[in-house]
C-alpha positions as CSV (number, residue, x, y, z in Angstrom):
1,M,39.4,7.8,-119.0
2,L,37.7,6.1,-116.3
3,K,36.2,3.5,-119.0
4,V,39.7,2.6,-120.0
5,L,40.8,2.1,-116.5
6,I,38.0,-0.3,-116.0
7,T,38.5,-2.3,-119.1
8,A,42.2,-2.7,-118.3
9,L,41.5,-4.0,-114.6
10,V,39.0,-6.4,-116.1
11,F,41.3,-7.6,-118.7
12,V,44.2,-8.1,-115.9
13,T,41.6,-9.8,-113.6
14,L,40.3,-12.2,-116.4
15,G,43.8,-12.6,-118.1
16,A,45.4,-14.0,-114.8
17,N,42.5,-16.3,-113.9
18,A,40.8,-17.6,-117.2
19,R,41.9,-19.9,-119.9
20,A,40.3,-20.5,-123.2
21,D,39.4,-24.0,-122.5
22,D,37.6,-22.8,-119.1
23,L,35.2,-20.9,-121.4
24,I,31.7,-22.1,-122.4
25,A,31.0,-20.2,-125.4
26,V,27.6,-20.6,-127.2
27,K,26.4,-19.1,-130.6
28,S,24.2,-16.1,-130.5
29,T,21.8,-15.1,-133.4
30,R,21.8,-11.5,-132.0
31,P,24.3,-8.5,-132.0
32,V,26.5,-8.2,-129.1
33,K,24.6,-5.5,-127.3
34,E,21.2,-7.2,-127.9
35,T,22.7,-10.5,-126.6
36,L,23.8,-8.8,-123.5
37,D,20.6,-6.9,-122.9
38,R,18.8,-10.3,-123.2
39,L,21.2,-11.9,-120.6
40,Q,20.8,-9.0,-118.1
41,K,16.8,-9.4,-118.4
42,L,17.3,-13.0,-117.5
43,V,19.8,-12.4,-115.0
44,T,17.7,-10.0,-113.1
45,D,14.5,-12.0,-113.3
46,D,16.6,-14.6,-111.6
47,G,17.4,-12.4,-108.7
48,F,21.2,-11.6,-109.6
49,F,22.4,-8.1,-109.2
50,I,24.3,-6.4,-112.0
51,V,27.7,-5.0,-111.0
52,G,28.3,-3.3,-114.4
53,R,28.7,-3.7,-118.0
54,V,32.1,-2.9,-119.7
55,P,31.6,-1.5,-123.6
56,H,35.3,-3.0,-124.5
57,S,34.7,-1.8,-128.1
58,E,33.7,1.7,-127.0
59,A,36.6,2.0,-124.4
60,A,38.8,0.9,-127.4
61,K,37.4,3.6,-129.5
62,D,37.9,6.2,-127.1
63,A,41.5,5.1,-126.9
64,G,41.7,5.8,-130.6
65,L,41.8,2.0,-131.3
66,T,39.5,-0.6,-133.2
67,L,37.7,-3.4,-131.7
68,R,35.0,-5.6,-133.0
69,P,31.8,-5.5,-130.9
70,T,32.9,-6.8,-127.4
71,E,30.9,-6.2,-124.2
72,L,31.3,-7.8,-120.5
73,M,28.6,-7.7,-117.9
74,I,29.6,-8.5,-114.4
75,F,26.6,-9.9,-112.0
76,G,26.2,-12.0,-109.0
77,K,24.2,-13.6,-106.5
78,P,25.5,-14.1,-103.0
79,Q,23.4,-17.2,-102.6
80,S,25.3,-18.7,-105.3
81,G,28.7,-17.3,-105.0
82,T,29.2,-17.5,-101.1
83,P,29.0,-21.0,-100.7
84,I,31.8,-21.3,-103.2
85,M,34.1,-18.7,-101.4
86,V,33.2,-20.4,-98.3
87,C,35.3,-23.4,-99.3
88,N,38.0,-21.2,-100.7
89,Q,37.9,-17.5,-100.4
90,R,40.5,-16.8,-103.4
91,A,37.7,-17.8,-105.5
92,G,36.3,-14.3,-104.9
93,I,38.7,-13.1,-107.7
94,D,36.5,-15.0,-110.2
95,L,33.2,-13.9,-108.6
96,P,30.7,-12.3,-109.3
97,L,30.3,-14.0,-112.6
98,H,31.5,-12.4,-116.0
99,A,29.8,-13.0,-119.4
100,L,31.5,-11.6,-122.4
101,A,29.7,-11.5,-125.8
102,W,31.6,-10.7,-128.8
103,Q,31.7,-10.7,-132.6
104,D,34.4,-12.9,-134.1
105,E,36.2,-12.2,-137.4
106,V,33.7,-13.8,-139.5
107,G,30.7,-11.8,-138.1
108,Q,29.6,-14.5,-135.6
109,V,28.2,-13.1,-132.0
110,W,29.1,-15.5,-129.1
111,L,28.4,-15.3,-125.6
112,G,30.8,-17.0,-123.1
113,M,31.3,-17.5,-119.5
114,V,33.8,-19.3,-117.2
115,D,32.8,-23.0,-116.8
116,P,32.2,-23.2,-112.9
117,K,34.2,-26.7,-112.9
118,A,37.2,-24.3,-113.7
119,L,37.0,-23.0,-110.2
120,K,36.8,-26.0,-108.6
121,E,40.0,-27.2,-110.3
122,R,41.5,-23.9,-110.0
123,Y,41.0,-23.6,-106.3
124,A,41.3,-27.1,-105.6
125,L,37.6,-27.0,-104.0
126,G,37.0,-30.3,-102.0
127,P,33.6,-32.3,-102.3
128,N,32.0,-30.4,-99.8
129,C,31.7,-27.7,-102.6
130,D,30.4,-30.0,-105.4
131,G,26.8,-28.9,-104.9
132,A,27.6,-25.4,-105.2
133,I,29.6,-25.8,-108.2
134,A,26.8,-28.1,-109.8
135,T,24.3,-25.4,-109.1
136,M,26.2,-22.5,-110.5
137,K,27.3,-24.7,-113.5
138,A,23.4,-25.3,-114.1
139,A,22.7,-21.6,-113.9
140,V,25.5,-20.5,-116.2
141,R,24.1,-23.0,-118.6
142,K,20.3,-21.9,-118.5
143,L,21.5,-18.0,-118.7
144,L,24.0,-19.0,-121.7
145,D,21.1,-20.8,-123.5
146,G,18.3,-18.6,-122.7
147,A,20.3,-15.3,-123.9
148,T,21.3,-16.8,-127.3
149,T,18.5,-18.6,-128.4
150,P,15.8,-17.3,-131.1
């Protein structure tokens, strides 16, 4: 039951803030779990902390529903997120970072994260936050590419 509640909370939070065109999605050559396992290693090696993983497919199964493999990982690093929240604390609803791995209807696995430039637009962050956004965008790109390449 706790898994279902956490899943619902994450969907509500992400659904309220994320738009499809805000997502950077990269094809993965690995299954969903393996893709996130690889991302988790990269993240922890880079000094991020893991808040948690939400196995959406398992939660759906526990609720008697069917969902293709889908799993979310939440992770952060205060050195990256705090400068953005200093610019506008409301950005904290989108931080720490979220990465979603999913298998689409044709069997392709994807790994996606919200593009940090969307945070700049969403929270009207001024030029004083450009450096933090650029740093976060480079980290997101590096993590997505590292977790999905052979």
